[in-house]
N, C-alpha and C positions, 0 to 999 in steps of 0.2 A: 411466527418468525419466517422470514424469507432468507434465502441464501443468495449471496452475490459474489461474483468474481470481479476483482478490480485489477486492471492491467495498466501500469504506469510506465511511461517511457521518460528517462532522464533527458534533460537538455544536454547538448554537447559540452564537453570539458567541465562536468559538474561533479567529478569524483571527490574532489577536495571538500566541496559543500556537503555531499552525501556523508562522508566519513565524519565530518565535524558535527553532524546532527544525529548520527546513528543511535547513540545511547538514549537520547531524548525520544527519538522515533520508537525504539523498542519499548521504552517505558510506557509510551502512549498506547501502543498495541496491547500491552499486558493488561490494560484496564478493561479490555473486552472479556477477559477470562475465557469461559467456555464458548463464547460466541466467535472467537477467533479459531477458524478451522485450519488455516494454512497461511503462512507468510514467508516470503523469501525473495531474494533478488534474482533478476535475470542477469545473465553474464554475456559479455562480449567475447570475441574469439580469443582474447588474451586471458580470460577468466576474471576480468574486473566487472563489478556491478555496473549495469547500465539501465536499470529499471527495477520495478517491483511487481510482484503478483501477490494478491491477498484474496483469501476466501473467507467471508465474514457472514455470520447470521445477524440480521437486523430486522427491526419491526417493519421498516419500509425504506425506500430509496431516499426520502427526505431526511430521515434520521441518520442514515448511512453517510450522506453528504455532510451533515453537521459534524459527525465524528471525523470524517476525512479532513474537513476544513480546519480542524484543530491539530492535525498531525504536523509535527515539526518539519517534515519534508515538504508538505504542501505550503506551510507558512513561509518557508524559506524559498519558495518558488523553484524547487528542484526539477519538477516535471515539465516536460514538453507537452505531454497530453496524458489524460486519464480516461480510461474506458471502463464503464460500469455495466455489467450484464447480469441478468438473472442466471442462476446456476442451479443445477440439480445433480447431486452426488448419486452415482449409481454404485460404485464400488469404493 
């Protein structure tokens, strides 16, 4: 297993779309069980979500992308961009 950090930036004016798909997104993430290390939104200066950060264990980047492509946020075209990097937890 490899660990990846995924940094997603929402498109402008997408809060309504994010909130409408939130429960489906969370259900999708829960299927990872112990392979989901961390998940949560980034916030703008007003405290509203404007992106997502995920830390996930996956066999490889190809399998991770398959999982991400099934995510309701991705399927609804919420994100402006998605950055995937290898990650090493120290603490």
